[in-house]
C-alpha angles and dihedrals in degrees: 000000000000089000090053092049090049092052091049091050092050091047091050092050091050091051092049091048090055096047122098114251112251115241095180131249120357110242099172135024124184113228095204144017115288142187094262099044092237114166106173147335125228137190126207140129091016091302131116109208126196116205111211095178094111131103124277122237114206122222121235089271091054095253126137128169113245104191094178094052086054094048091051099044105029118132131202089270090057097060121126093030097113129057133169123203129198123184121210106152088328135011121271120197122219117198120214093259089061097057132082124213141187114212093198096054095028092229126148117197133194125196109229140172094224112139100213142001090249089063092066105102103167144012132194139167126203117198126174092340095311119110125211110198112197108220102213092191096067109007095250128131119230116203129214136166113212123151138165111259110266106226124210121203122210121183121337100309112016122101130170139156114278090234095050091119092052096049124103112270135195126232094031118136111224088233093054116127107249089207090056090050090051094048092046093050093045091053092043095050091046092054098041092044091065094047101050117107099186133041110275132180114209111203106165140026139194121210128199123180122199139168095275109029143350118250126207130190119192128197122207148156135234105267119214123179092333096314125110110224116230119234094021099106113173124190128208123180142173131209110188105314100339123100125205127184127193113189098189095195098039092120094050126088111246122215123251098240118206108218099165124120096020125158113259105255088226088068091058099052097090093055092044090049094050091047092049093049089054093052105036125081123228088254090056092049092058129208124324090026106263135150112202136174145097143262128234135178114244138171124220106213096191096054097028089236129150113203147157113243113208108198109201130193089347097279106054134064143187124203119213131187104241093212102045102023090231118147106240103177146352145180122210096161092099093235095102122215 
């Protein structure tokens, strides 16, 4: 009898060892391969668990997004590259230091305070600046690429986006030498950076090449505590080796803008993305479907309003209150502002 009980116990243990661990109720199932290898999402015991045991689908350029390879090999320089979002009433963002993962099962888990699986209304993952919005209505994954503007500082008072040189410019001949544009801008920014007396954010440039020299004109705003001030356009330009600077509002008193305690713009991306999808046509989304853009902190002098401006697909924008997260304005007409 003891021998029989022992055999039953061993058999039971072997069965349990071969069973899949239960992660709760399935709340999302992908219906096809995708760039992040996500198979399903579960909810149970106050945890949301993402199953990355699926197959990867490469993009046309051969890229896919291996989240587990990143989690295993990340260095200190890689931090803040991965975010998870769960919506229950509102979205909550989970940074990579708040998630647990099992390399063997390829499961990522988040501790939540959600009462029930039915309360989960939305899911999104952001990895290396690319968002993967899980459409819970049909099991598809919608991609977007929205990031806060990365700002570079040069000298004591000059600021500009790190990708300024890669942005679309006006006044550039299609036959213009990109190397000449780069050299001209580098020289220009170096000279103007040492001559500025107040913080200025340059956001756009115009380039004109000619037989003798290359001329550049740069537009900017007064920059206060990390916020660009609307209707304070400043212009700096070079002709040959001379530099001129025209601070239009130099004689006006600028406000002391409080930019402390603001919501991280990364937290606002899911709501902006949902709002944009509701207001943009399929033609506006492009092919393959993709919403792209950036966010930047601005200050409206006329209405005394601090806001994040999310510029989307070049011609559209959404304004968001940086303290409440409420969407306060938008333009999807394609005419800009």
